[in-house]
N, C-alpha and C positions, 0 to 999 in steps of 0.2 A: 568938225561936225560929222564928217563922214567916218572918222575914226571911232567916234562914240557909237555911231550906228553899227559899225562892224563888231564892236566889243559886246554888244547886247546878246547876239546869238551864242557867243563863246561862253559868257557867264551862265546862260540858260543851260547849256550842255553840261557845264561843271556841276551846277546845282542838281540836275537830274541824276548824274552819276553818284553824287553823295547820297541822295535819297535811296537809290538802289542798294548802295553799300550798307547803309544802316538797316535797310529792310532785310538783307541777307543775314546780317548779324542777329537781328531779332529772330529770324526763322531758325538759325542755328541754336540760339539759346532756348527757343521753344522746343526744339527736337530733343535737346539734352534734358530739359525738364520733363518732357514726355517719357523719355527713356528711364529716368529716375523714378517717375511715377509708376511705370510699368514694372520696374524691378520691385518697387515697394508693394505693389498689388500682387506681384508674383509671390513675394515672401509671405504676404498675408494669406494668399490662397494656399500656399504650402502649409502654413500653420493651421489653417481651417480644416485641412484634410487629415489631421491627426486623430482619427476616430478609432478607438480600441473596442473590439467586439468580444464579448465573453458569453458563454452559455453553459448550462448544465442540464442533464436529463437523468431521470430515474425510471426504469421500466422493467417489466417482467418478460422473461424469455422462456422458450421451451428447453433449450440446452445452452448453458453458460459457455462451455468449451467451444461449441460451434459458433456461438455469437462472437466470441473473441476473435476467432479466425475471420469471420465475415467483416467485422469492423476494421480489422487490420488491412484486409484487402481493399475495402472501400476507402480507407484513408490514403492508401497508395494511389488509388484511382484519381482522387481529387488533389494529388500532389501535396499531401499533408504528411505529418510525422507523428508517430506514437511516442509521446513523451513519458508516459507512465502506464504500467500494467501490473495489476495484482489480482490473483484469483485465490480464493480460500474455501475449503470445505470443512464444515463443523459437524461433528458427530452429535446427533440428538439422542438416540437410544441404540442399544445393542442387546442381543439375546443369543444364547447358544442352545441349539436343539440337537440332542443326541440321536444319531441315526445308526450307530453300531458301537461295539465295545471300544473300538479304536478311532472312530470318526465322529466329528461334530460339525453341524452346519452353523456357521457364524453369520447372523443376520444383523445388518447395520442400517439405521436410518440416519441420513445426513442432509445438511443444507449447504448449497454451493452459491457463492456470491462472487462478483468481480467488480473491480474499479479500473477505469481507463481514463487517461488524459491525452487528448490529441490536439495538434495544432493544424488548422485548416486555413487556406487563403480566404480572406473575408468575403470575396465575391462568390465563393462556393459554400459558405457556411449554412445558409438557409436550405439549399438543396441537400447538403450532407445531413442535416437534422431530419429532414423528411425521409431520407433513405434509411436512417437509423431507426426511426419510429416504425417503419414498415417491417424491420427485422424482428422487433419485439411483438409479444402478444398484445400488450396494452401499455400505455405510458402512465406512470403514476404522477410525475411532475415534469415540467419542462419550462426553462426560463432562459431569456437572452437579454443581455444588457449592452448598451453602447455608451462608452465613457469618452467624452471629448477632452483630449489632452492638448488641444491647440494652444491655449493660453499658458499652460505649464511648460510646453515645449518652447514657446516664444520667449517666455520669461527666462528660462534657463539659457537660451541662446544669447539673449541680450546680456545676461550676467556673465556669460563666458567672455563676451567682448570687453566688458568693463574690467573683468579680472585679468584678461590678457594684456590690456593696456596698462593696468596697474603694475603687473609683473615686469613689463617692458620698461616702465618708468623706474622701477626699483633697480633693475639691472643697470640703467644709466647712472643712477645716483650711487649705486653700490652701498645701500644702507640695510637696515634690519633684515638679516638673512632668515630669521625665524618667521617673520611675517610673510616674506616672499615664499618660503616653503609651504606655509599654510595656504596661501592663495593658490599655489600651484596644485596642491592636493584638492582644494575646492574646485578648481578648474577641471581637473580630471574627473571628479565626481559628477560635475554637471554634464560633461561630455558622455560619460557612461550612462547617466540617467536618460539623456536624449537618445542614445543608441538603443536602450531598452524600450523606449517609446516607439522608435522606428521599427523594432522587431515585433512589438505587440501589434503595430498597425498592419504589418505585412502578413502576420499569422495570427488568426483568432484562436483562442483557447476554448476547448469544449471538454467539460468533465462529465463522464458517463459512469453510472452506477446501475447494475442490473443483477437479477437473481432469478432462480427457478424454483419449481415445486420441490418438496423434499423427495429425495431419491432413496431407493432400497438396493443394497448390495448383498448377495448371497454367495458365500464361499464355503466349501468343504475343507476343513482343516483337521489335523491330527488332534486327538483328545489328549490334553496335557494333564489329566487327573490320573495319577498312578492307581488309585483305588478302583478305577473302572476296568482295569485289565485283570479279570478273574477267569478261572477255569469253569467249564460247564458244571451243572449241578451234580450229575452222576459221578463225575471225576472228583468233585469236592467231597461227596458222601463217602466214596471209597477211600479217599485220602484221610477223612476223619476217622474211619474204622481202623485204618492202619496206624494212625497217630495214637488212637486210644489203646490199641494193643501194645504199642511201643511204651506208652506211659505205664501200663500194667506190668510189663516186663521189667521196666526200670524200677518199679516199686518192689517187686519180688526180689530183684537183685539187691536192692538197698536193704531189705529185711534180712536177706542172707548174709550180707556183710555185717549186720549188727546182731547176729545170733547170740553173741556173748552177753550183750546188754539185755537181750530179751530173756535169756536164762536167768541172769542175775535179778532182773526185775520180777520174774515169776517166782523165784525162790523167796525174795524179800516180801512179796505180797502174801505168800503162803505162811511165812513165819509171823507176819503181822496179824493175819486172820486167826492163826492158832493162838497167839498170845491174847488177843482180844476175847476169844471165846473162853479161855481159862479164867481170865480176870473177872468177867461178868457172870460166869457160872459159880464162882466161890462167893461172890458178894451176897447173895440171898441167905446162905447158911449163916454168915456172920451176923446179919440183921436179926435172924430168929433167936440166936443164942444171946 
């Protein structure tokens, strides 16, 4: 009887220890579950942050060249990158005004425009747009879009896991090499697509287009018309007299060279006239008889 009484406390102690052991196991499982949940929520949070910002602006400025330099400096200030830059001047009209015999003022009317594409950290995008708007005279249009790439990124990531597992299984079985190669290429494409999304999330793209009023350029150039290079009037008149005398002298010399033909021509004409007079002076007497 005494033995039974002594065994009761011992059994109670053993039961209490078992309960504590199971409780600690439950707590461990719960912690592991909480860790997995935290990891899952962390992945979801990462996917939810894949927001891609893009914007574009068109505005008028006073000087396109100066604006390009200001925007480049502003981009560097906000830790951005100029991805594209193009400036173009188009001639509208041109005219030449003669200012002397050998000089012409060339007047040109032109239009100058520029396009720029810059990448800016998304947390500075709004401030950058405001600063650019202050550079211009006025803004014709301005637009900003936010594209949520979270689901696309998550889908691509899950597909990467599936494709990687499939490729690993194919490697173990050593079967269809063509299918394996195709899956590897798809896996690379998925990774590259996610890298592009990551880059677009880190740097927002802003497209800028700006222009200025028509400009005028005046420059004095040499006259390329040979007919414009002529002597003064008095020199041209004296030259004409000299040239006329030269022509007359050449004519006299030519006649002198042809004196034989002139003599022969004169004699032939005298004989013809004499014959003509004799013929028509005899004809009336013949008619009377």
